[in-house]
Structure formats: structure tokens, C-alpha cells
BAVEXVEX-106282 format. One record per residue (C-alpha): residue number from 1; residue in three letters; z, x, y. Coordinates in Angstrom, 2 decimals. Example, Ala and Ser with C-alpha at 12.3 -4.5 7.8 and 13.67 -1.06 7.14 Angstrom:
2
<k: 1	r: ALA	zz: 7.80	xx: 12.30	yy: -4.50>
<k: 2	r: SER	zz: 7.14	xx: 13.67	yy: -1.06>
# end
This chain:
119
<k: 1	r: MET	zz: 97.42	xx: 60.40	yy: 111.11>
<k: 2	r: GLN	zz: 99.20	xx: 62.85	yy: 112.90>
<k: 3	r: ILE	zz: 101.69	xx: 63.22	yy: 110.12>
<k: 4	r: SER	zz: 99.15	xx: 63.95	yy: 107.69>
<k: 5	r: ARG	zz: 97.87	xx: 66.89	yy: 109.93>
<k: 6	r: PHE	zz: 101.32	xx: 68.09	yy: 110.31>
<k: 7	r: LEU	zz: 101.86	xx: 68.05	yy: 106.47>
<k: 8	r: ILE	zz: 98.47	xx: 69.91	yy: 105.97>
<k: 9	r: ARG	zz: 99.60	xx: 72.48	yy: 108.41>
<k: 10	r: LEU	zz: 103.01	xx: 72.85	yy: 106.89>
<k: 11	r: ILE	zz: 101.61	xx: 73.23	yy: 103.51>
<k: 12	r: ALA	zz: 99.04	xx: 75.84	yy: 104.59>
<k: 13	r: LEU	zz: 101.86	xx: 77.70	yy: 106.36>
<k: 14	r: THR	zz: 104.02	xx: 77.76	yy: 102.98>
<k: 15	r: ILE	zz: 101.03	xx: 78.87	yy: 100.97>
<k: 16	r: LEU	zz: 100.16	xx: 81.84	yy: 103.48>
<k: 17	r: SER	zz: 103.78	xx: 83.00	yy: 103.69>
<k: 18	r: CYS	zz: 104.13	xx: 82.99	yy: 99.94>
<k: 19	r: SER	zz: 100.86	xx: 84.98	yy: 99.42>
<k: 20	r: ALA	zz: 102.00	xx: 87.44	yy: 101.99>
<k: 21	r: SER	zz: 105.30	xx: 88.22	yy: 100.49>
<k: 22	r: LYS	zz: 103.50	xx: 88.83	yy: 97.28>
<k: 23	r: ASN	zz: 101.03	xx: 91.33	yy: 98.73>
<k: 24	r: ASN	zz: 103.93	xx: 93.22	yy: 100.56>
<k: 25	r: LYS	zz: 105.80	xx: 93.72	yy: 97.09>
<k: 26	r: ASP	zz: 105.56	xx: 97.32	yy: 97.48>
<k: 27	r: GLU	zz: 106.81	xx: 97.26	yy: 101.18>
<k: 28	r: SER	zz: 110.24	xx: 95.85	yy: 99.74>
<k: 29	r: TYR	zz: 110.73	xx: 98.74	yy: 97.65>
<k: 30	r: PRO	zz: 114.38	xx: 99.68	yy: 97.90>
<k: 31	r: MET	zz: 114.01	xx: 103.17	yy: 99.45>
<k: 32	r: SER	zz: 116.42	xx: 106.01	yy: 100.04>
<k: 33	r: LYS	zz: 116.42	xx: 108.43	yy: 102.83>
<k: 34	r: SER	zz: 114.53	xx: 110.92	yy: 100.43>
<k: 35	r: GLU	zz: 111.54	xx: 108.13	yy: 100.18>
<k: 36	r: LYS	zz: 109.03	xx: 106.91	yy: 102.48>
<k: 37	r: MET	zz: 106.13	xx: 104.42	yy: 102.23>
<k: 38	r: ILE	zz: 102.85	xx: 106.07	yy: 103.26>
<k: 39	r: HIS	zz: 99.62	xx: 104.42	yy: 103.81>
<k: 40	r: LYS	zz: 96.03	xx: 105.63	yy: 103.91>
<k: 41	r: ALA	zz: 95.65	xx: 104.32	yy: 107.44>
<k: 42	r: ASP	zz: 98.22	xx: 106.82	yy: 108.71>
<k: 43	r: TYR	zz: 96.31	xx: 109.86	yy: 107.30>
<k: 44	r: GLY	zz: 92.71	xx: 108.91	yy: 107.99>
<k: 45	r: LYS	zz: 90.07	xx: 111.44	yy: 106.61>
<k: 46	r: GLU	zz: 93.31	xx: 113.57	yy: 105.23>
<k: 47	r: TRP	zz: 94.27	xx: 111.02	yy: 102.89>
<k: 48	r: PRO	zz: 93.84	xx: 112.68	yy: 99.40>
<k: 49	r: PHE	zz: 94.31	xx: 109.91	yy: 97.07>
<k: 50	r: THR	zz: 92.15	xx: 106.91	yy: 95.69>
<k: 51	r: VAL	zz: 95.04	xx: 104.32	yy: 96.24>
<k: 52	r: ASP	zz: 95.69	xx: 102.89	yy: 99.61>
<k: 53	r: LYS	zz: 99.50	xx: 103.40	yy: 99.79>
<k: 54	r: GLY	zz: 102.61	xx: 104.63	yy: 97.70>
<k: 55	r: VAL	zz: 106.08	xx: 106.04	yy: 98.00>
<k: 56	r: LEU	zz: 106.57	xx: 109.65	yy: 99.06>
<k: 57	r: LYS	zz: 109.73	xx: 110.85	yy: 97.47>
<k: 58	r: CYS	zz: 111.58	xx: 114.20	yy: 97.40>
<k: 59	r: SER	zz: 114.21	xx: 115.18	yy: 94.80>
<k: 60	r: SER	zz: 115.57	xx: 118.61	yy: 94.19>
<k: 61	r: ASN	zz: 112.52	xx: 120.05	yy: 96.13>
<k: 62	r: GLN	zz: 110.06	xx: 118.18	yy: 94.00>
<k: 63	r: VAL	zz: 107.52	xx: 116.04	yy: 96.15>
<k: 64	r: LEU	zz: 106.42	xx: 113.03	yy: 94.04>
<k: 65	r: PHE	zz: 104.27	xx: 110.15	yy: 94.93>
<k: 66	r: ILE	zz: 104.98	xx: 106.85	yy: 93.31>
<k: 67	r: VAL	zz: 102.24	xx: 104.35	yy: 92.85>
<k: 68	r: ASN	zz: 102.88	xx: 101.00	yy: 90.46>
<k: 69	r: GLY	zz: 105.66	xx: 102.64	yy: 88.96>
<k: 70	r: LYS	zz: 103.88	xx: 106.06	yy: 87.94>
<k: 71	r: LEU	zz: 105.37	xx: 109.10	yy: 89.52>
<k: 72	r: TYR	zz: 102.71	xx: 111.96	yy: 90.14>
<k: 73	r: ALA	zz: 103.86	xx: 115.39	yy: 90.89>
<k: 74	r: ILE	zz: 102.36	xx: 116.55	yy: 94.22>
<k: 75	r: ASN	zz: 103.95	xx: 120.26	yy: 94.84>
<k: 76	r: GLY	zz: 104.31	xx: 123.15	yy: 92.65>
<k: 77	r: THR	zz: 107.88	xx: 122.47	yy: 91.91>
<k: 78	r: ALA	zz: 107.41	xx: 119.01	yy: 90.66>
<k: 79	r: GLN	zz: 103.97	xx: 120.08	yy: 88.77>
<k: 80	r: ASN	zz: 105.92	xx: 122.89	yy: 86.98>
<k: 81	r: LEU	zz: 108.14	xx: 120.22	yy: 85.74>
<k: 82	r: ALA	zz: 105.50	xx: 117.71	yy: 85.29>
<k: 83	r: ARG	zz: 105.35	xx: 117.82	yy: 81.41>
<k: 84	r: SER	zz: 109.00	xx: 117.87	yy: 80.75>
<k: 85	r: LYS	zz: 109.80	xx: 115.06	yy: 83.25>
<k: 86	r: GLY	zz: 106.75	xx: 112.79	yy: 82.05>
<k: 87	r: TYR	zz: 105.10	xx: 112.62	yy: 85.32>
<k: 88	r: SER	zz: 101.57	xx: 111.20	yy: 85.53>
<k: 89	r: ALA	zz: 98.38	xx: 113.72	yy: 86.15>
<k: 90	r: LEU	zz: 97.90	xx: 113.94	yy: 89.81>
<k: 91	r: GLU	zz: 94.06	xx: 114.14	yy: 89.07>
<k: 92	r: GLU	zz: 94.33	xx: 110.49	yy: 88.20>
<k: 93	r: ILE	zz: 94.55	xx: 109.32	yy: 91.91>
<k: 94	r: TRP	zz: 93.49	xx: 112.73	yy: 93.80>
<k: 95	r: ALA	zz: 90.45	xx: 112.07	yy: 95.57>
<k: 96	r: TYR	zz: 87.49	xx: 114.20	yy: 96.02>
<k: 97	r: ASP	zz: 86.47	xx: 115.76	yy: 99.40>
<k: 98	r: SER	zz: 82.83	xx: 115.52	yy: 98.73>
<k: 99	r: GLU	zz: 80.19	xx: 113.92	yy: 97.02>
<k: 100	r: GLU	zz: 79.48	xx: 116.43	yy: 94.59>
<k: 101	r: MET	zz: 82.90	xx: 116.02	yy: 93.15>
<k: 102	r: THR	zz: 83.74	xx: 119.60	yy: 93.16>
<k: 103	r: THR	zz: 86.33	xx: 119.84	yy: 95.92>
<k: 104	r: ARG	zz: 89.66	xx: 117.92	yy: 96.29>
<k: 105	r: ILE	zz: 90.98	xx: 116.64	yy: 99.38>
<k: 106	r: SER	zz: 93.96	xx: 118.94	yy: 100.50>
<k: 107	r: ILE	zz: 97.58	xx: 117.76	yy: 99.79>
<k: 108	r: GLY	zz: 98.91	xx: 120.14	yy: 102.09>
<k: 109	r: ARG	zz: 100.05	xx: 117.62	yy: 104.69>
<k: 110	r: ILE	zz: 101.58	xx: 115.24	yy: 102.05>
<k: 111	r: ILE	zz: 103.55	xx: 118.09	yy: 100.62>
<k: 112	r: GLN	zz: 104.73	xx: 119.01	yy: 104.15>
<k: 113	r: ASP	zz: 105.78	xx: 115.08	yy: 104.71>
<k: 114	r: GLY	zz: 107.54	xx: 114.91	yy: 101.29>
<k: 115	r: LEU	zz: 109.53	xx: 118.14	yy: 101.81>
<k: 116	r: SER	zz: 110.64	xx: 116.98	yy: 105.09>
<k: 117	r: LEU	zz: 112.45	xx: 114.21	yy: 103.16>
<k: 118	r: CYS	zz: 114.42	xx: 116.71	yy: 101.16>
<k: 119	r: ASN	zz: 116.47	xx: 117.58	yy: 104.24>
# end
């Protein structure tokens, strides 16, 4: 009887650990010094995206946001090169500030945080 309870607990723990590693796939993304995983919870109401997390990156003063393998141009430098570099349109994931869907949430803090990765 006790052995079967032990086995059930062992199986449950194994299943939980496997599903946890799948859910954290983005967390294991190999990052350089110019990259940082950012989350909605860290920004609160200032979070300007419709996704909950992604990788913030700075490359040659281009601030980029990576989600599901797509690169989004965040600052002006990156947006100027977006077409030639094949970056996805930021508007795909850029959230609106109001219910009227007329004003977007500011990306200023994201740009600042991204530029700090360039140093």
C-alpha cells in the first residue's frame, strides 16, 4: 500500500517537472550580455505589449524585442532598418492604452532598458 502511494507521488513529481521545463522554454534561451528576458509582471501598467514576456536585445543601437522567434523593432534606429532586416511589425504586439484603441502604451521605458544593454 505504501509503495503504491510512493510510486504515485514519484510519477506526479516527474510529470510536474517535465511540464514545468516545457513552460519555461523561453527562460532557457541562451542570452548574451546584450539580451535580457523581460516580463509583463515587472512593468505593470507600463507593459506595452500584448504578449506576457520576451527577450529584449540591443544590437548596434537597435532595440529589438524577440517573441516566438520573431524580431520586432522597438526604437527608431531599429525601425529605420526594419524593412531591410526583415523585422516584424511592432503593431502586431503593441498594446493600446485605452479602450478606444486610439493611443498605444508608451514604449519609452522599454527603449531605455534596451539601450542600457548596448553598453
